Z-matrix of the N, CA and C atoms (Angstrom, degrees):
N
C 1 1.558
C 2 1.507 1 112.59
N 3 1.394 2 117.39 1 148.40
C 4 1.436 3 119.48 2 176.80
C 5 1.551 4 104.37 3 -91.36
N 6 1.276 5 120.00 4 82.06
C 7 1.484 6 120.01 5 -174.00
C 8 1.452 7 111.77 6 -107.18
N 9 1.272 8 117.57 7 29.50
C 10 1.436 9 119.75 8 -179.55
C 11 1.521 10 115.09 9 172.46
N 12 1.253 11 118.46 10 -168.62
C 13 1.486 12 121.49 11 177.54
C 14 1.491 13 109.89 12 -65.75
N 15 1.295 14 116.25 13 -40.35
C 16 1.435 15 126.28 14 -175.20
C 17 1.437 16 109.17 15 -125.96
N 18 1.365 17 115.07 16 151.27
C 19 1.458 18 120.48 17 172.23
C 20 1.574 19 105.31 18 -127.00
N 21 1.313 20 117.07 19 116.06
C 22 1.483 21 120.77 20 -176.54
C 23 1.455 22 109.43 21 -88.66
N 24 1.402 23 113.32 22 133.65
C 25 1.511 24 121.61 23 174.72
C 26 1.501 25 104.74 24 -84.19
N 27 1.316 26 113.41 25 -175.77
C 28 1.466 27 118.41 26 177.59
C 29 1.484 28 113.88 27 -53.87
N 30 1.332 29 116.64 28 131.36
C 31 1.446 30 119.22 29 -170.10
C 32 1.486 31 113.30 30 -68.52
N 33 1.369 32 115.74 31 -37.88
C 34 1.586 33 120.58 32 178.24
C 35 1.569 34 109.54 33 -65.96
N 36 1.414 35 114.75 34 -28.43
C 37 1.502 36 111.90 35 179.48
C 38 1.456 37 111.06 36 -76.82
N 39 1.435 38 116.24 37 -34.41
C 40 1.401 39 120.74 38 -178.51
C 41 1.532 40 108.11 39 -69.12
N 42 1.312 41 119.36 40 -43.66
C 43 1.391 42 122.16 41 177.67
C 44 1.503 43 114.55 42 -58.62
N 45 1.399 44 114.43 43 -42.70
C 46 1.540 45 118.68 44 177.12
C 47 1.460 46 110.17 45 -66.97
N 48 1.324 47 122.43 46 -38.62
C 49 1.369 48 123.43 47 -179.34
C 50 1.559 49 112.74 48 -65.92
N 51 1.349 50 116.35 49 -37.29
C 52 1.319 51 120.64 50 174.75
C 53 1.502 52 117.56 51 -65.45
N 54 1.385 53 112.88 52 -38.68
C 55 1.452 54 118.41 53 173.91
C 56 1.614 55 109.51 54 -54.16
N 57 1.365 56 112.13 55 -48.48
C 58 1.393 57 114.10 56 -173.97
C 59 1.562 58 112.57 57 -69.92
N 60 1.361 59 113.85 58 -12.34
C 61 1.547 60 118.66 59 -174.63
C 62 1.448 61 111.12 60 -94.46
N 63 1.323 62 120.54 61 -12.47
C 64 1.433 63 122.35 62 -175.35
C 65 1.541 64 110.50 63 -54.57
N 66 1.319 65 117.70 64 133.83
C 67 1.415 66 121.34 65 -177.79
C 68 1.435 67 119.75 66 78.13
N 69 1.364 68 114.32 67 -2.41
C 70 1.516 69 118.57 68 178.90
C 71 1.466 70 113.09 69 -105.20
N 72 1.214 71 119.50 70 132.98
C 73 1.486 72 123.15 71 178.06
C 74 1.552 73 112.42 72 -77.25
N 75 1.317 74 116.09 73 142.03
C 76 1.376 75 123.25 74 -176.15
C 77 1.580 76 106.12 75 -78.14
N 78 1.331 77 121.52 76 112.77
C 79 1.438 78 121.82 77 -179.95
C 80 1.502 79 111.49 78 -80.79
N 81 1.181 80 119.12 79 122.65
C 82 1.490 81 132.47 80 -175.59
C 83 1.393 82 116.77 81 -113.69
N 84 1.337 83 119.21 82 128.79
C 85 1.518 84 124.94 83 176.72
C 86 1.541 85 103.70 84 -114.09
N 87 1.406 86 116.14 85 129.48
C 88 1.438 87 117.88 86 176.77
C 89 1.533 88 108.16 87 -108.13
N 90 1.372 89 114.00 88 126.10
C 91 1.376 90 123.47 89 -177.19
C 92 1.646 91 111.43 90 -119.19
N 93 1.291 92 115.54 91 99.33
C 94 1.484 93 120.74 92 -176.49
C 95 1.504 94 108.50 93 -154.42
N 96 1.432 95 115.97 94 141.35
C 97 1.346 96 116.46 95 -173.97
C 98 1.578 97 115.40 96 -84.28
N 99 1.227 98 113.22 97 -2.86
C 100 1.506 99 118.71 98 -179.50
C 101 1.579 100 109.32 99 -98.90
N 102 1.280 101 118.17 100 119.01
C 103 1.506 102 121.10 101 -176.15
C 104 1.531 103 109.53 102 -60.93
N 105 1.339 104 118.85 103 -41.86
C 106 1.362 105 117.86 104 -178.40
C 107 1.508 106 117.78 105 -64.48
N 108 1.311 107 110.66 106 -29.75
C 109 1.524 108 116.03 107 177.67
C 110 1.497 109 106.07 108 -70.69
N 111 1.344 110 117.78 109 -44.06
C 112 1.477 111 119.39 110 -172.05
C 113 1.646 112 105.61 111 -62.71
N 114 1.366 113 109.26 112 -44.89
C 115 1.560 114 115.86 113 -174.23
C 116 1.593 115 106.48 114 -64.25
N 117 1.279 116 117.59 115 -42.20
C 118 1.499 117 118.91 116 178.36
C 119 1.486 118 113.69 117 -65.27
N 120 1.214 119 120.17 118 -43.10
C 121 1.472 120 127.23 119 174.23
C 122 1.508 121 114.45 120 -60.35
N 123 1.368 122 112.00 121 -41.48
C 124 1.610 123 119.11 122 -179.10
C 125 1.602 124 102.70 123 -69.01
N 126 1.301 125 119.93 124 -48.54
C 127 1.379 126 124.59 125 -176.04
C 128 1.541 127 111.46 126 -58.04
N 129 1.456 128 117.20 127 -42.39
C 130 1.415 129 122.22 128 178.29
C 131 1.529 130 113.45 129 -64.98
N 132 1.276 131 115.09 130 -49.46
C 133 1.472 132 122.51 131 -173.59
C 134 1.554 133 110.69 132 -71.58
N 135 1.253 134 116.83 133 -30.80
C 136 1.530 135 121.48 134 -177.57
C 137 1.490 136 108.37 135 -64.81
N 138 1.322 137 118.53 136 -19.17
C 139 1.464 138 120.55 137 -176.62
C 140 1.563 139 114.29 138 -80.93
N 141 1.307 140 112.02 139 -2.63
C 142 1.457 141 121.57 140 -176.94
C 143 1.454 142 114.93 141 -107.70
N 144 1.365 143 121.49 142 120.78
C 145 1.431 144 122.06 143 -170.45
C 146 1.517 145 118.23 144 -61.47
N 147 1.391 146 111.83 145 -30.16
C 148 1.464 147 113.91 146 -177.54
C 149 1.483 148 111.70 147 -97.97
N 150 1.293 149 120.97 148 23.65
C 151 1.496 150 123.95 149 176.63
C 152 1.527 151 106.52 150 -130.05
N 153 1.328 152 114.95 151 136.39
C 154 1.408 153 123.13 152 178.66
C 155 1.580 154 111.18 153 -127.52
N 156 1.262 155 120.78 154 121.40
C 157 1.488 156 122.59 155 -178.46
C 158 1.552 157 103.48 156 -88.77
N 159 1.355 158 119.33 157 119.70
C 160 1.350 159 123.08 158 -173.01
C 161 1.474 160 113.68 159 -110.33
N 162 1.248 161 116.89 160 1.29
C 163 1.427 162 120.79 161 176.38
C 164 1.559 163 116.19 162 172.29
N 165 1.287 164 114.49 163 160.12
C 166 1.435 165 119.70 164 179.33
C 167 1.540 166 110.49 165 -129.45
N 168 1.314 167 122.63 166 137.82
C 169 1.403 168 122.92 167 -179.86
C 170 1.590 169 109.91 168 -131.23
N 171 1.395 170 115.35 169 127.95
C 172 1.338 171 122.39 170 179.35
C 173 1.603 172 117.44 171 -90.61
N 174 1.283 173 114.08 172 2.36
C 175 1.573 174 120.12 173 172.46
C 176 1.496 175 103.14 174 -155.94
N 177 1.455 176 104.14 175 170.09
C 178 1.536 177 115.95 176 -173.89
C 179 1.511 178 107.87 177 -67.94
N 180 1.177 179 122.59 178 -36.99
C 181 1.544 180 122.51 179 -175.53
C 182 1.516 181 108.78 180 -68.95
N 183 1.281 182 117.55 181 -39.40
C 184 1.500 183 118.76 182 -179.00
C 185 1.498 184 111.66 183 -72.45
N 186 1.420 185 113.33 184 -29.26
C 187 1.482 186 118.59 185 176.02
C 188 1.519 187 108.18 186 -67.91
N 189 1.286 188 127.06 187 -33.27
C 190 1.435 189 129.62 188 173.50
C 191 1.400 190 114.14 189 -65.60
N 192 1.422 191 115.98 190 -48.03
C 193 1.442 192 120.76 191 -178.76
C 194 1.539 193 109.48 192 -68.45
N 195 1.175 194 121.78 193 -39.73
C 196 1.513 195 124.10 194 176.47
C 197 1.413 196 112.07 195 -60.03
N 198 1.401 197 117.32 196 -41.48
C 199 1.483 198 120.23 197 179.05
C 200 1.530 199 107.49 198 -63.39
N 201 1.184 200 123.04 199 -36.53
C 202 1.445 201 120.36 200 179.59
C 203 1.425 202 115.98 201 -74.21
N 204 1.359 203 120.71 202 -22.25
C 205 1.389 204 122.53 203 -178.77
C 206 1.602 205 109.90 204 -97.82
N 207 1.318 206 116.51 205 -34.90
C 208 1.391 207 121.77 206 -175.46
C 209 1.566 208 116.60 207 -96.27
N 210 1.330 209 114.17 208 -15.44
C 211 1.452 210 122.56 209 178.17
C 212 1.604 211 110.29 210 47.91
N 213 1.302 212 118.21 211 60.57
C 214 1.484 213 114.01 212 177.37
C 215 1.437 214 116.73 213 -73.58
N 216 1.343 215 113.37 214 161.08
C 217 1.581 216 116.31 215 178.73
C 218 1.498 217 105.67 216 -81.99
N 219 1.338 218 118.79 217 -43.43
C 220 1.417 219 123.41 218 -177.64
C 221 1.522 220 111.86 219 -130.65
N 222 1.330 221 118.33 220 138.71
C 223 1.404 222 124.89 221 174.96
C 224 1.568 223 109.01 222 -111.15
N 225 1.313 224 117.05 223 132.56
C 226 1.509 225 123.09 224 174.33
C 227 1.478 226 99.31 225 -94.98
N 228 1.311 227 118.67 226 121.34
C 229 1.437 228 122.29 227 -175.52
C 230 1.462 229 114.30 228 -124.18
N 231 1.299 230 123.68 229 121.86
C 232 1.433 231 131.76 230 170.43
C 233 1.605 232 106.36 231 -75.91
N 234 1.242 233 117.48 232 151.67
C 235 1.475 234 121.03 233 -177.83
C 236 1.607 235 109.14 234 -93.25
N 237 1.282 236 118.26 235 -33.43
C 238 1.448 237 120.02 236 -174.72
C 239 1.524 238 102.32 237 -96.00
N 240 1.307 239 115.86 238 92.54
C 241 1.481 240 122.71 239 -177.81
C 242 1.560 241 107.10 240 -127.09
N 243 1.286 242 113.17 241 138.46
C 244 1.526 243 120.77 242 175.78
C 245 1.544 244 111.27 243 -72.14
N 246 1.343 245 115.47 244 162.48
C 247 1.419 246 125.19 245 -179.20
C 248 1.523 247 116.22 246 74.24
N 249 1.338 248 111.10 247 -58.30
C 250 1.439 249 123.56 248 170.94
C 251 1.519 250 112.94 249 -139.98
N 252 1.264 251 117.47 250 134.21
C 253 1.509 252 119.34 251 -170.83
C 254 1.558 253 103.80 252 -74.60
N 255 1.383 254 104.87 253 161.63
C 256 1.496 255 117.30 254 171.59
C 257 1.412 256 116.21 255 -53.15
N 258 1.286 257 119.69 256 -38.31
C 259 1.539 258 124.44 257 -178.36
C 260 1.513 259 107.71 258 -69.20
N 261 1.352 260 117.38 259 -46.41
C 262 1.406 261 117.07 260 -179.90
C 263 1.534 262 115.20 261 -66.31
N 264 1.371 263 108.93 262 -35.46
C 265 1.505 264 115.80 263 175.33
C 266 1.402 265 116.54 264 -65.79
N 267 1.249 266 120.50 265 -35.33
C 268 1.470 267 126.25 266 175.40
C 269 1.511 268 107.93 267 -62.80
N 270 1.307 269 115.14 268 -52.40
C 271 1.424 270 116.40 269 -176.07
C 272 1.581 271 114.38 270 -60.95
N 273 1.268 272 112.06 271 -34.52
C 274 1.471 273 117.65 272 179.50
C 275 1.582 274 114.58 273 -74.06
N 276 1.271 275 110.06 274 -38.18
C 277 1.562 276 117.77 275 178.42
C 278 1.509 277 105.31 276 -64.71
N 279 1.365 278 120.76 277 -47.73
C 280 1.314 279 120.76 278 -173.82
C 281 1.628 280 112.03 279 -70.28
N 282 1.292 281 113.63 280 -24.46
C 283 1.483 282 117.56 281 174.07
C 284 1.522 283 114.56 282 -71.43
N 285 1.349 284 110.52 283 -44.22
C 286 1.458 285 117.99 284 178.43
C 287 1.428 286 119.11 285 -78.45
N 288 1.327 287 116.29 286 -36.07
C 289 1.441 288 124.59 287 -179.09
C 290 1.519 289 112.76 288 -127.41
N 291 1.318 290 119.38 289 74.37
C 292 1.507 291 121.30 290 -169.53
C 293 1.532 292 110.32 291 -58.98
N 294 1.360 293 123.84 292 -28.19
C 295 1.332 294 128.88 293 -175.39
C 296 1.553 295 113.28 294 -73.72
N 297 1.284 296 111.21 295 -18.86
C 298 1.471 297 117.87 296 -177.96
C 299 1.577 298 110.23 297 -82.81
N 300 1.285 299 113.87 298 137.96
C 301 1.495 300 120.44 299 -178.18
C 302 1.509 301 113.00 300 -106.47
N 303 1.199 302 120.20 301 132.95
C 304 1.506 303 123.19 302 -178.36
C 305 1.479 304 114.53 303 -108.84
N 306 1.352 305 114.64 304 118.28
C 307 1.513 306 118.42 305 -178.87
C 308 1.511 307 102.84 306 -108.76
N 309 1.235 308 114.18 307 115.19
C 310 1.493 309 124.47 308 178.94
C 311 1.493 310 105.45 309 -72.70
N 312 1.407 311 114.35 310 131.14
C 313 1.507 312 122.22 311 174.70
C 314 1.492 313 107.10 312 -132.05
N 315 1.354 314 113.83 313 110.07
C 316 1.508 315 119.51 314 -167.48
C 317 1.521 316 109.01 315 -145.84
N 318 1.382 317 113.78 316 171.01
C 319 1.411 318 120.36 317 169.09
C 320 1.454 319 112.28 318 -99.70
N 321 1.354 320 118.15 319 -2.03
C 322 1.440 321 119.75 320 -178.87
C 323 1.555 322 114.36 321 -96.70
N 324 1.343 323 113.36 322 119.30
C 325 1.414 324 113.44 323 -177.20
C 326 1.564 325 115.56 324 -118.16
N 327 1.348 326 114.79 325 22.21
C 328 1.474 327 116.20 326 173.19
C 329 1.553 328 114.29 327 -68.21
N 330 1.329 329 109.74 328 148.48
C 331 1.501 330 111.97 329 -175.12
C 332 1.607 331 112.34 330 -65.52
N 333 1.348 332 115.27 331 -28.66
C 334 1.478 333 114.09 332 175.71
C 335 1.458 334 113.52 333 -65.88
N 336 1.261 335 120.77 334 -36.34
C 337 1.395 336 126.69 335 175.56
C 338 1.481 337 114.21 336 -64.88
N 339 1.309 338 112.78 337 -48.49
C 340 1.544 339 123.53 338 176.91
C 341 1.551 340 110.82 339 -54.69
N 342 1.337 341 110.12 340 -55.91
C 343 1.490 342 116.92 341 -176.81
C 344 1.564 343 109.83 342 -62.01
N 345 1.344 344 115.87 343 -40.71
C 346 1.496 345 114.06 344 -178.29
C 347 1.574 346 111.60 345 -68.24
N 348 1.364 347 115.46 346 -38.58
C 349 1.499 348 116.80 347 177.01
C 350 1.544 349 110.50 348 -66.07
N 351 1.232 350 119.60 349 -37.48
C 352 1.492 351 121.48 350 176.14
C 353 1.577 352 112.12 351 -64.30
N 354 1.295 353 112.76 352 -45.08
C 355 1.475 354 113.58 353 176.70
C 356 1.541 355 113.28 354 -66.56
N 357 1.255 356 120.75 355 -30.82
C 358 1.420 357 124.80 356 172.78
C 359 1.496 358 116.16 357 -59.89
N 360 1.432 359 112.15 358 -27.00
C 361 1.484 360 117.73 359 -176.70
C 362 1.535 361 116.70 360 125.98
N 363 1.202 362 115.01 361 2.06
C 364 1.540 363 115.90 362 -178.38
C 365 1.508 364 104.59 363 -65.77
N 366 1.389 365 111.87 364 147.89
C 367 1.489 366 118.77 365 -178.79
C 368 1.539 367 111.31 366 -109.03
N 369 1.375 368 116.95 367 8.52
C 370 1.324 369 119.53 368 -177.64
C 371 1.537 370 110.85 369 -172.31
N 372 1.281 371 126.05 370 164.81
C 373 1.323 372 128.92 371 -173.53
C 374 1.533 373 112.77 372 -155.78
N 375 1.411 374 113.06 373 107.58
C 376 1.569 375 116.28 374 177.83
C 377 1.396 376 111.38 375 -121.55
N 378 1.337 377 114.97 376 153.03
C 379 1.528 378 122.89 377 178.89
C 380 1.619 379 103.18 378 -99.73
N 381 1.270 380 108.94 379 140.88
C 382 1.514 381 122.36 380 -178.23
C 383 1.545 382 105.96 381 -55.85
N 384 1.226 383 119.77 382 -34.97
C 385 1.504 384 125.56 383 -171.38
C 386 1.500 385 109.50 384 -62.89
N 387 1.435 386 115.43 385 -27.41
C 388 1.450 387 119.35 386 -175.21
C 389 1.519 388 113.90 387 -114.00
N 390 1.341 389 116.21 388 17.63
C 391 1.415 390 120.54 389 -172.34
C 392 1.534 391 114.51 390 -64.38
N 393 1.315 392 117.54 391 -43.00
C 394 1.467 393 117.89 392 -175.69
C 395 1.497 394 115.72 393 -57.70
N 396 1.306 395 117.25 394 -33.55
C 397 1.442 396 120.05 395 -178.95
C 398 1.605 397 112.80 396 -87.07
N 399 1.293 398 115.10 397 -24.26
C 400 1.601 399 120.40 398 -164.43
C 401 1.525 400 107.27 399 -114.46
N 402 1.282 401 128.71 400 -26.01
C 403 1.383 402 125.72 401 -160.99
C 404 1.598 403 110.69 402 -63.32
N 405 1.246 404 117.59 403 -55.35
C 406 1.384 405 121.38 404 -175.87
C 407 1.512 406 115.03 405 -56.98
N 408 1.366 407 112.47 406 -45.18
C 409 1.482 408 123.57 407 177.70
C 410 1.553 409 108.99 408 -60.78
N 411 1.409 410 113.74 409 -42.03
C 412 1.514 411 117.97 410 -176.99
C 413 1.511 412 109.95 411 -71.24
N 414 1.314 413 118.81 412 -33.10
C 415 1.462 414 119.71 413 175.57
C 416 1.547 415 110.37 414 -64.09
N 417 1.232 416 115.76 415 -50.88
C 418 1.473 417 120.68 416 -179.94
C 419 1.511 418 113.67 417 -59.98
N 420 1.364 419 114.11 418 -40.93
C 421 1.492 420 119.15 419 -179.23
C 422 1.469 421 109.53 420 -66.38
N 423 1.382 422 114.47 421 -43.93
C 424 1.515 423 122.98 422 -176.84
C 425 1.596 424 106.58 423 -62.19
N 426 1.315 425 118.11 424 -46.88
C 427 1.450 426 123.75 425 -176.81
C 428 1.531 427 109.86 426 -69.15
N 429 1.342 428 116.87 427 -24.16
C 430 1.546 429 120.98 428 176.90
C 431 1.466 430 112.52 429 -86.90
N 432 1.349 431 120.40 430 2.38
C 433 1.481 432 119.20 431 175.24
C 434 1.457 433 113.34 432 103.27
N 435 1.320 434 119.83 433 6.04
C 436 1.439 435 122.37 434 177.13
C 437 1.459 436 117.13 435 -96.84
N 438 1.242 437 124.30 436 161.43
C 439 1.510 438 126.80 437 167.65
C 440 1.513 439 108.90 438 -98.99
N 441 1.343 440 115.77 439 144.31
C 442 1.399 441 120.26 440 178.92
C 443 1.579 442 111.88 441 -129.97
N 444 1.232 443 111.95 442 134.99
C 445 1.569 444 119.63 443 176.89
C 446 1.510 445 108.16 444 -131.13
N 447 1.395 446 118.08 445 132.08
C 448 1.461 447 117.82 446 166.88
C 449 1.483 448 111.33 447 -47.80
N 450 1.298 449 122.22 448 147.78
C 451 1.459 450 123.84 449 173.40
C 452 1.598 451 109.91 450 -54.87
N 453 1.252 452 119.01 451 -37.84
C 454 1.445 453 121.77 452 -173.90
C 455 1.602 454 107.22 453 -72.75
N 456 1.305 455 116.02 454 -32.31
C 457 1.510 456 119.71 455 179.70
C 458 1.587 457 106.81 456 -75.29
N 459 1.245 458 116.85 457 -39.16
C 460 1.496 459 113.60 458 174.10
C 461 1.512 460 118.61 459 -63.86
N 462 1.283 461 109.43 460 -28.46
C 463 1.581 462 109.86 461 179.17
C 464 1.499 463 106.37 462 -81.38
N 465 1.368 464 120.09 463 -32.02
C 466 1.513 465 119.49 464 177.77
C 467 1.531 466 106.99 465 -64.57
N 468 1.264 467 122.39 466 -42.15
C 469 1.458 468 126.60 467 176.18
C 470 1.481 469 114.98 468 -54.20
N 471 1.396 470 110.46 469 -48.58
C 472 1.437 471 124.04 470 -179.89
C 473 1.446 472 112.30 471 -58.62
N 474 1.322 473 114.14 472 -50.85
C 475 1.455 474 125.81 473 -176.87
C 476 1.545 475 119.11 474 -61.38
N 477 1.467 476 104.90 475 -27.72
C 478 1.514 477 113.50 476 -173.95
C 479 1.575 478 104.67 477 -114.02
N 480 1.215 479 121.93 478 17.31
C 481 1.506 480 121.63 479 -174.46
C 482 1.522 481 111.57 480 -57.85
N 483 1.294 482 119.88 481 -34.13
C 484 1.468 483 119.78 482 -176.08
C 485 1.499 484 115.17 483 -104.84
N 486 1.499 485 114.49 484 10.52
C 487 1.385 486 121.17 485 175.45
C 488 1.605 487 111.73 486 -59.83
N 489 1.222 488 118.20 487 138.14
C 490 1.576 489 117.02 488 171.76
C 491 1.534 490 106.62 489 -91.64
N 492 1.245 491 111.01 490 136.04
C 493 1.443 492 123.93 491 178.68
C 494 1.414 493 108.89 492 -74.03
N 495 1.520 494 114.93 493 140.53
C 496 1.395 495 119.18 494 168.03
C 497 1.468 496 112.27 495 -76.98
N 498 1.404 497 114.66 496 140.91
C 499 1.427 498 118.88 497 174.71
C 500 1.529 499 111.94 498 -73.98
N 501 1.260 500 117.26 499 157.11
C 502 1.480 501 126.00 500 -175.95
C 503 1.634 502 108.22 501 -42.31
N 504 1.330 503 112.32 502 -58.36
C 505 1.388 504 119.38 503 -176.72
C 506 1.564 505 115.26 504 -52.90
N 507 1.379 506 109.32 505 -40.43
C 508 1.508 507 114.71 506 176.96
C 509 1.506 508 113.92 507 -70.57
N 510 1.284 509 120.11 508 -30.65
C 511 1.394 510 121.72 509 175.25
C 512 1.531 511 112.65 510 -72.08
N 513 1.352 512 116.52 511 -28.28
C 514 1.472 513 125.52 512 175.02
C 515 1.524 514 105.16 513 -67.57
N 516 1.251 515 117.17 514 -53.31
C 517 1.571 516 116.54 515 177.62
C 518 1.417 517 115.77 516 -58.20
N 519 1.296 518 119.52 517 -44.12
C 520 1.452 519 127.51 518 -177.89
C 521 1.696 520 106.15 519 -67.81
N 522 1.247 521 119.05 520 -37.06
C 523 1.428 522 118.10 521 171.57
C 524 1.560 523 113.69 522 -56.17
N 525 1.334 524 110.31 523 -44.74
C 526 1.486 525 118.82 524 -176.73
C 527 1.538 526 110.04 525 -67.24
N 528 1.314 527 114.35 526 -32.56
C 529 1.515 528 119.59 527 176.39
C 530 1.506 529 104.54 528 -68.78
N 531 1.314 530 121.66 529 -46.65
C 532 1.445 531 122.26 530 -177.69
C 533 1.575 532 111.89 531 -61.51
N 534 1.392 533 114.16 532 -29.65
C 535 1.410 534 117.99 533 174.48
C 536 1.488 535 118.77 534 -75.90
N 537 1.309 536 113.56 535 -1.10
C 538 1.497 537 120.66 536 173.79
C 539 1.532 538 113.60 537 101.63
N 540 1.330 539 120.77 538 8.39
C 541 1.479 540 119.45 539 -178.23
C 542 1.343 541 111.01 540 -80.54
N 543 1.395 542 116.79 541 152.27
C 544 1.388 543 124.94 542 169.95
C 545 1.545 544 112.22 543 -87.57
N 546 1.288 545 118.03 544 169.32
C 547 1.430 546 122.27 545 -178.25
C 548 1.554 547 108.58 546 -62.28
N 549 1.222 548 118.19 547 -33.36
C 550 1.513 549 122.22 548 176.19
C 551 1.488 550 109.92 549 -65.02
N 552 1.230 551 116.26 550 -47.26
C 553 1.479 552 126.15 551 -178.58
C 554 1.491 553 112.01 552 -66.14
N 555 1.337 554 116.55 553 -35.02
C 556 1.424 555 118.31 554 -177.81
C 557 1.547 556 108.12 555 -82.97
N 558 1.280 557 116.89 556 -25.88
C 559 1.567 558 119.51 557 171.52
C 560 1.537 559 108.33 558 -65.61
N 561 1.259 560 116.92 559 -46.40
C 562 1.431 561 119.21 560 -175.27
C 563 1.581 562 109.26 561 -69.51
N 564 1.267 563 121.01 562 -34.69
C 565 1.400 564 122.73 563 -179.03
C 566 1.506 565 114.05 564 -68.46
N 567 1.455 566 110.35 565 -41.14
C 568 1.471 567 115.46 566 -179.83
C 569 1.421 568 117.41 567 -93.84
N 570 1.369 569 117.69 568 1.84
C 571 1.490 570 121.68 569 174.45
C 572 1.453 571 110.16 570 74.88
N 573 1.323 572 125.78 571 28.36
C 574 1.461 573 126.47 572 -176.40
C 575 1.560 574 103.16 573 -123.12
N 576 1.362 575 115.79 574 176.14
C 577 1.460 576 123.38 575 174.66
C 578 1.528 577 109.89 576 -81.30
N 579 1.249 578 112.38 577 159.41
C 580 1.436 579 122.43 578 -176.47
C 581 1.600 580 105.11 579 -72.13
N 582 1.349 581 117.15 580 -29.29
C 583 1.407 582 118.43 581 176.78
C 584 1.608 583 115.19 582 -67.08
N 585 1.412 584 107.71 583 -34.53
C 586 1.463 585 114.71 584 176.97
C 587 1.454 586 111.11 585 -64.48
N 588 1.338 587 117.11 586 -42.12
C 589 1.484 588 125.13 587 176.58
C 590 1.526 589 107.62 588 -54.15
N 591 1.348 590 117.73 589 -51.48
C 592 1.421 591 122.53 590 -177.60
C 593 1.502 592 111.79 591 -59.67
N 594 1.351 593 113.16 592 -34.24
C 595 1.508 594 117.95 593 174.02
C 596 1.459 595 117.47 594 -64.06
N 597 1.409 596 111.76 595 -38.86
C 598 1.447 597 118.07 596 175.92
C 599 1.501 598 112.90 597 -67.02
N 600 1.335 599 113.35 598 -38.78
C 601 1.473 600 119.27 599 177.88
C 602 1.573 601 116.27 600 -61.78
N 603 1.388 602 106.86 601 -35.57
C 604 1.515 603 114.23 602 -177.03
C 605 1.540 604 103.96 603 -72.53
N 606 1.326 605 125.33 604 -35.44
C 607 1.443 606 126.55 605 177.05
C 608 1.463 607 110.91 606 -65.90
N 609 1.361 608 113.57 607 -40.89
C 610 1.530 609 119.78 608 -174.65
C 611 1.539 610 106.88 609 -66.94
N 612 1.486 611 118.64 610 -41.28
C 613 1.363 612 116.05 611 -178.68
C 614 1.513 613 112.88 612 -68.61
N 615 1.323 614 114.99 613 -31.41
C 616 1.465 615 117.99 614 178.00
C 617 1.486 616 113.59 615 -66.55
N 618 1.413 617 115.79 616 -48.35
C 619 1.428 618 122.08 617 179.90
C 620 1.470 619 115.57 618 -64.14
N 621 1.408 620 118.18 619 -34.78
C 622 1.402 621 120.81 620 179.02
C 623 1.530 622 114.24 621 -92.86
N 624 1.351 623 114.86 622 -5.02
C 625 1.465 624 121.94 623 -172.95
C 626 1.428 625 111.82 624 53.50
N 627 1.368 626 116.69 625 47.08
C 628 1.448 627 127.54 626 -178.12
C 629 1.497 628 114.18 627 -98.04
N 630 1.349 629 112.99 628 142.68
C 631 1.458 630 118.17 629 178.91
C 632 1.583 631 113.93 630 -75.05
N 633 1.274 632 116.22 631 -40.20
C 634 1.435 633 120.83 632 -171.87
C 635 1.578 634 107.60 633 -148.65
N 636 1.363 635 113.59 634 -165.72
C 637 1.457 636 119.07 635 -178.98
C 638 1.534 637 113.08 636 -71.00
N 639 1.375 638 110.12 637 -45.66
C 640 1.476 639 117.22 638 179.39
C 641 1.552 640 112.30 639 -63.08
N 642 1.277 641 116.43 640 -41.00
C 643 1.453 642 121.23 641 -179.80
C 644 1.570 643 106.02 642 -65.85
N 645 1.269 644 117.79 643 -41.74
C 646 1.472 645 118.26 644 179.63
C 647 1.550 646 117.55 645 -63.10
N 648 1.363 647 112.05 646 -36.81
C 649 1.456 648 116.91 647 170.23
C 650 1.394 649 118.51 648 -65.34
N 651 1.390 650 113.47 649 -39.52
C 652 1.453 651 122.08 650 176.71
C 653 1.527 652 115.74 651 -59.73
N 654 1.478 653 111.40 652 -44.51
C 655 1.365 654 117.37 653 177.91
C 656 1.596 655 116.17 654 -66.32
N 657 1.412 656 107.56 655 -36.15
C 658 1.489 657 116.41 656 -176.47
C 659 1.549 658 106.43 657 -69.00
N 660 1.342 659 121.86 658 -38.73
C 661 1.335 660 124.54 659 -179.79
C 662 1.591 661 115.03 660 -67.14
N 663 1.353 662 108.75 661 -39.35
C 664 1.456 663 116.93 662 177.88
C 665 1.547 664 111.39 663 -65.96
N 666 1.335 665 115.68 664 -40.44
C 667 1.413 666 119.33 665 177.78
C 668 1.514 667 119.22 666 -79.26
N 669 1.415 668 112.33 667 -4.55
C 670 1.483 669 114.48 668 175.51
C 671 1.538 670 114.03 669 86.03
N 672 1.520 671 113.09 670 12.60
C 673 1.453 672 115.31 671 177.81
C 674 1.575 673 111.75 672 -78.98
N 675 1.375 674 111.42 673 -34.31
C 676 1.521 675 120.10 674 176.87
C 677 1.556 676 105.10 675 -116.45
N 678 1.423 677 109.52 676 151.73
C 679 1.454 678 117.36 677 171.74
C 680 1.568 679 106.60 678 -126.30
N 681 1.181 680 114.79 679 111.62
C 682 1.582 681 118.43 680 -178.19
C 683 1.476 682 108.98 681 -96.36
């Protein structure tokens, strides 16, 4: 369970893992589409003797390829990546390289994005706004077998623990609503009846505890369900 900032694994396992890691640098791969972000993270991490930056990737596909050639211990992964999204990249990296741990580093703190990243296989989730004080500790903790969440992320998950997720079709309908389409227009675009659209909207209102269409869109954007 994600019941706090950190989730400790078996103590004996962690101790044994750390014994094997003594004298070994933590190999880190940085995956972010912004060059300045990559440069800043590389400069910061290079000042620590126990961390070695082994590569930088500007898109999700390159991140996967570099993981296979560089075999990093920890990947710092942004979610908004070109070519292949951070979510898909995480899933693929964890599939191809199970020993590699992926620490999400992003500006997006909506519970839908957090949950999706964790389901994809992320072993931690940090917000860029808190990086300076948390990043190095989070890398070390992740490498040592722990899970790491920013405090804000942990609170978001706790506050939305019992929220019901929207089905893919409901998200599709709500996206069309956000784009300014009427129920009649949505029905025509999706090839369904207007009554079916109304039924979807009723379910959406219930799941999001929304008063109306505008409120539903606002909630969905805040939770990371929609990106406008």
